[in-house]
MARBA-3410 file (N, C-alpha, C, O; in Angstrom, 1 decimal):
22
10.7,-4.1,-12.4,9.6,-5.1,-12.2,9.5,-5.4,-10.7,8.4,-5.5,-10.1 ~ 10.7,-5.6,-10.1,10.7,-6.0,-8.7,10.2,-4.8,-7.8,9.5,-5.0,-6.8 ~ 10.5,-3.6,-8.2,10.0,-2.4,-7.5,8.4,-2.4,-7.5,7.8,-2.1,-6.5 ~ 7.9,-2.8,-8.7,6.4,-2.8,-8.8,5.8,-3.8,-7.9,4.7,-3.5,-7.3 ~ 6.4,-4.9,-7.7,5.9,-6.0,-6.9,5.9,-5.5,-5.4,5.0,-5.8,-4.6
6.9,-4.8,-5.0,7.0,-4.2,-3.7,6.1,-3.0,-3.5,5.7,-2.8,-2.4 ~ 5.8,-2.3,-4.6,5.0,-1.1,-4.5,3.5,-1.4,-4.2,2.9,-0.7,-3.5 ~ 3.1,-2.5,-4.9,1.6,-2.9,-4.8,1.2,-3.1,-3.3,0.3,-2.5,-2.8 ~ 1.9,-4.0,-2.5,1.5,-4.2,-1.1,1.7,-3.0,-0.3,0.9,-2.7,0.7 ~ 2.7,-2.2,-0.6,2.9,-0.9,0.2,1.7,0.0,0.0,1.2,0.6,0.9
1.3,0.1,-1.2,0.1,1.0,-1.6,-1.1,0.5,-0.9,-1.9,1.3,-0.4 ~ -1.3,-0.8,-0.8,-2.5,-1.4,-0.2,-2.4,-1.1,1.3,-3.5,-0.8,1.9 ~ -1.3,-1.2,1.9,-1.1,-1.0,3.3,-1.4,0.5,3.6,-2.1,0.8,4.6 ~ -0.9,1.4,2.8,-1.2,2.8,2.9,-2.6,3.1,2.9,-3.2,3.9,3.7 ~ -3.3,2.5,1.9,-4.7,2.8,1.7,-5.5,2.2,2.9,-6.5,2.9,3.4
-5.1,1.1,3.4,-5.7,0.5,4.6,-5.6,1.4,5.8,-6.5,1.6,6.6 ~ -4.4,2.0,6.0,-4.1,2.8,7.1,-4.9,4.1,7.0,-5.4,4.7,8.0 ~ -5.0,4.6,5.8,-5.8,5.9,5.6,-7.3,5.6,5.9,-7.9,6.5,6.5 ~ -7.8,4.5,5.5,-9.2,4.1,5.8,-9.4,4.0,7.3,-10.5,4.3,7.8 ~ -8.4,3.4,8.0,-8.5,3.2,9.4,-8.5,4.5,10.2,-9.1,4.7,11.2
-7.6,5.4,9.7,-7.5,6.7,10.3,-8.7,7.5,10.2,-9.1,8.2,11.1 ~ -9.4,7.4,9.0,-10.6,8.2,8.8,-11.8,7.8,9.5,-12.8,8.4,9.4
END
């Protein structure tokens, strides 16, 4: 459960970085 909570923000940041890169 704790991993999931940490995974959500990481995924959001990754998506944001990908959108900024593109």
